[in-house]
VOGU-3710 file (C-alpha; in Angstrom, 3 decimals, decimal comma):
1> mnieeffqls> 12,803/2,550/-10,218  13,562/-0,732/-12,889  13,050/-3,992/-11,800  16,318/-5,146/-10,787  15,816/-2,616/-8,231  12,651/-3,707/-7,990  13,862/-7,252/-6,742  16,973/-5,408/-4,840  14,313/-3,074/-2,812  12,767/-7,013/-2,091
11> agkwfshrts> 15,485/-8,541/-0,737  15,130/-9,299/2,639  12,644/-11,736/5,378  9,241/-10,200/5,448  6,341/-10,996/7,599  3,538/-11,598/5,246  -0,702/-11,208/5,776  -2,869/-11,977/2,687  -6,599/-12,523/2,934  -8,215/-13,774/-0,371
21> hhladkqfeh> -12,414/-13,384/-1,312  -13,448/-16,412/-3,213  -16,069/-14,452/-5,015  -18,533/-17,353/-6,433  -18,957/-18,480/-2,967  -18,675/-15,363/-1,025  -16,160/-17,005/1,091  -13,040/-15,513/2,825  -9,937/-16,678/3,793  -6,781/-15,383/5,479
31> gksdiiietl> -3,106/-16,630/5,888  -0,204/-15,866/7,356  3,667/-16,287/6,159  7,568/-15,419/6,756  9,194/-15,080/3,472  12,341/-14,577/3,042  13,767/-13,296/-0,721  17,267/-13,472/-1,625  18,789/-11,970/-4,788  20,632/-13,860/-7,185
41> aadhpevikl> 22,995/-12,251/-10,034  22,274/-13,132/-13,216  25,117/-16,244/-13,954  24,009/-17,505/-11,034  24,001/-21,841/-11,643  19,978/-21,537/-10,758  19,124/-18,924/-12,606  21,174/-20,183/-15,903  19,319/-23,445/-15,416  15,697/-22,215/-15,100
51> cqlyeiapds> 16,470/-19,944/-18,116  17,588/-23,335/-20,001  14,329/-25,242/-18,666  12,083/-22,029/-20,341  14,684/-22,621/-23,100  15,672/-18,856/-23,450  19,617/-17,866/-23,554  21,023/-17,817/-20,427  22,789/-13,553/-21,287  19,283/-12,455/-21,523
61> ascgarvtwn> 18,470/-12,292/-17,753  19,176/-9,439/-15,947  18,835/-10,919/-12,375  16,977/-13,657/-10,579  15,375/-14,304/-6,616  15,433/-16,962/-4,402  11,985/-16,636/-2,377  11,618/-19,315/0,509  8,161/-18,938/2,999  7,027/-20,998/5,830
71> gtepeksngs> 3,316/-20,260/6,229  2,392/-19,930/10,081  -1,664/-19,825/10,132  -4,094/-21,297/9,031  -2,219/-23,916/7,967  1,599/-24,911/8,437  3,183/-24,928/4,562  6,299/-23,869/3,390  8,348/-24,271/-0,011  11,132/-22,603/-2,451
81> tvlvlvpdad> 11,229/-21,129/-5,750  13,757/-19,098/-8,293  12,273/-16,475/-9,892  13,948/-15,483/-12,995  14,167/-11,682/-14,517  14,237/-11,508/-18,981  13,881/-8,129/-19,993  12,377/-7,738/-23,294  15,193/-6,045/-25,653  13,237/-2,993/-26,735
91> npaegkllre> 11,706/-2,364/-23,509  13,664/-3,457/-19,987  10,502/-2,493/-18,318  8,883/-4,947/-19,338  9,491/-8,874/-19,936  9,186/-12,298/-18,389  9,321/-13,311/-15,228  10,279/-16,911/-15,109  9,593/-19,246/-12,062  10,432/-22,806/-11,124
101> mdhtekspva> 7,426/-25,471/-12,179  5,404/-26,564/-8,991  3,628/-29,765/-8,900  0,477/-28,501/-10,747  2,262/-27,206/-13,683  2,684/-29,829/-16,825  4,808/-27,472/-18,466  7,116/-24,061/-17,753  4,707/-21,147/-18,268  6,544/-17,690/-18,247
111> rrytidsdga> 4,704/-14,410/-16,674  4,550/-11,073/-17,968  6,141/-8,518/-15,820  5,630/-4,496/-16,170  7,591/-2,191/-14,262  5,447/1,388/-14,293  6,474/4,695/-14,061  5,070/4,523/-10,235  7,651/1,646/-9,555  4,561/-0,613/-9,080
121> ltltteyeti> 5,465/-3,892/-10,624  2,241/-5,784/-12,567  2,540/-9,782/-13,214  0,189/-11,484/-15,593  0,064/-15,043/-15,781  -2,272/-17,206/-18,893  -2,301/-21,041/-18,506  -4,864/-23,036/-20,272  -7,935/-22,406/-18,233  -6,137/-19,621/-15,274
131> wseerlwfas> -5,681/-16,146/-15,885  -4,171/-13,738/-13,159  -3,030/-9,962/-12,632  -0,815/-9,159/-9,600  0,146/-5,460/-8,728  3,304/-5,520/-6,144  4,554/-2,147/-4,971  6,342/-0,322/-1,723  4,022/1,728/0,772  7,840/2,776/2,064
141> pnlrmrasvl> 10,813/0,876/1,577  9,668/-1,524/5,031  6,012/-2,329/3,194  5,519/-4,245/0,557  1,727/-4,489/-0,581  0,072/-6,977/-3,113  -3,460/-7,266/-5,020  -3,862/-9,977/-7,115  -7,152/-11,287/-9,129  -7,379/-14,994/-10,319
151> krsdgfsvas> -9,891/-16,055/-13,068  -10,678/-19,513/-13,774  -12,555/-20,862/-16,831  -14,978/-22,668/-15,000  -16,263/-18,997/-13,545  -14,420/-19,344/-10,417  -12,671/-16,046/-9,398  -10,510/-14,836/-6,722  -9,249/-11,580/-5,249  -6,773/-11,566/-2,412
161> ftseirmggf> -4,648/-8,361/-0,811  -1,846/-8,809/0,788  0,783/-6,606/3,024  4,364/-7,577/3,706  6,607/-5,852/6,654  10,351/-6,140/6,836  11,453/-8,045/9,648  15,008/-8,159/9,050  17,547/-7,140/6,087  17,377/-3,728/4,614
171> ppaakaseta> 16,632/-1,910/1,341  20,236/-1,095/-0,379  19,278/2,756/0,532  18,643/2,292/4,065  22,121/0,271/3,886  23,940/2,545/2,536  22,699/5,623/4,414  22,889/3,742/7,842  26,873/2,579/6,620  27,179/6,908/5,988
181> nsass> 25,736/7,286/9,456  27,819/5,035/11,510  30,796/6,072/9,540  30,781/10,140/10,405  29,865/9,472/14,442
//
């Protein structure tokens, strides 16, 4: 699986359940969300705008996605962001993942991505005082898993595990086989 296929397989509506463990104070929390992931073409205006923000040539982007979430438990929270993939010219299994800045960021910080031979996506982010690594993989086309670790320079660490179940939309392969099956009936 390449990075574009990973994004295409991620498109749809998902139910997400996250459990996080705050390692320093031995506390845990959980959260539930509905997530919608829409793929965006490399020439989509939001993809081009984000490339320009990061001062990256828009024609180097391979694709993008709009992620919208609606937190349902324990607190209601919602938002959206745009993500853009910029593969390394020499190795498209690695590259940068651009993300819209949120209110806590002073400047744009690109994440590094790697798509492994097993189809898992690993994202690494380094800020001035924070380092994080997140690994995403599909247990099946309708079940996606995420494990992440976040460390701050003050010793604060959080480990999280998230399961995401597809609630709507079909991955491209399932849609194609469904269409073929209904056409042969």
